Residue, then its C-alpha position, 0 to 999 in steps of 0.5 A: m500500500r502506498l500512502s499519501v499524506i497531504i499537509p495544507m499550509y499557509n504562513e507556518s514558518s514558526i512551526i514548519e521545521d518541527s512539523v516536517r521533521e515530525f511527520d516525516g519521522y513518523l512516516a519513515a518509521h511506520y511505512d515502507d511506501y509513502e509520500l508527504i506532500f505539503a500544499d502551500d496556499g500562497s505563503t509569504d513567510g518562507c515556509g515553502e522554502a523551508v520545506k523545499e530545503y528539507a526535501l532536497t535530502h528527503p525524497r519522499v517529501r515534496i511541495v505543491g502550491y501556487e503564488k496567491n493565497r486562495g484558501k485551505g480548500c484549494a490547498v487540500r484539493t491541489g495536494i490530493l490531485s497531485s497524490t499517487g497513493d492507494i490511501v490519501m489523507f490530510t491533516d493540519c500542519d500544526i499537528a493538532f491531532g498528533v502524528d499517530v492519527i496517520g496510523k489510526m487512519t490507515e488501520f481503520f481503512e484496513k479493518n473497514p475496507q467498505y469505506d471510500m472516505v473516512v471523516g475524523s470526528r471529535n464528537i465520538s469520544k468524550d474527550g474529543y473536544e478537550g481543551y476547547t472553551a465551552l463557547r467554542r465547543i457549542a458553536s462548533k457542534t451547532y454549526i456541524k448540525i446545521l451543515g448536516v441539515i443543509g447537506g442531508f448527511r448524518l455525520s457527527d463532525s463534518q468539519c474536522g481537519v482530518k479526512g482520508f480516502k481511498g486514493d482513486a475516490g479522493r482524486k475523483i471527489f476533488d476533481l469535481c470540487e471547486t470550493d477554495g475556502f473552509a466550506f470545502d469539507f462540506e462540498a467534499i462530503m456532499t460530492a462523495g455521497g452523491l457519487g455513491y461512496e461509503i463514508g465512515e467516521l474515525p474518533v480523533k482528539v485535538i491535542n494541540h490547540r491554537e486559535s482557529k482561523v474560522h470565527v464561527f459567530s462573526d462568519a456564521f451567516g456568510m458561511i451558511a449562505d456559502v454552503i447553500r450555494i455549494r449544495r446547489r452547485v454540487k447537485r447540478k454537477l452530480k446531475n451532469e456527471k450522471a448524465a454523461r455516463 
């Protein structure tokens, strides 16, 4: 099995050297065949150059990206579409879920081969939201429930920063996706469901907390409007996809 791990990043110079060493060290110790892809979302602080320098002596590490900042969704999509793995996954650059979430993801696929996509969930175990403020926890859970209603799917945590795919399924899903911002998870899940892919959930826990770049309360109405537009677009694209078969 070949594994592709995608790490989206934007202006992560303060942590990137530690992150690339920790991710690559874990992968080298546990997998014979892997690629570690850092997807640069138009960073301007030199973190891309740091990855390139590391990759000179670590051939399983590479970087993809573009010059202008477009959003996490674009970075994830760029990384996944450039991947070659039988299993493809992405997780956060700050190692928010620990490096061992990689092993948990691949083990889940091995034990549950019926799934094409696996979504990390902070809502399955009791300590998944440990370290969150009560307000942030409530806001996150409320937003997730609203997305489920709009998207018509039943997942306990659609917005978690860890997701995995069978390689061909992941590349097919993101080939149809267009969302550049943080609502890309919603689009990917809707697209996967519309294509008939089976979606599972993996319990995860946040172990490294830092301030979120998404402000749920101030951005709520804009984000909900975005996902309603995305839902319409996904349904239209899937209809065209089926008609073309």
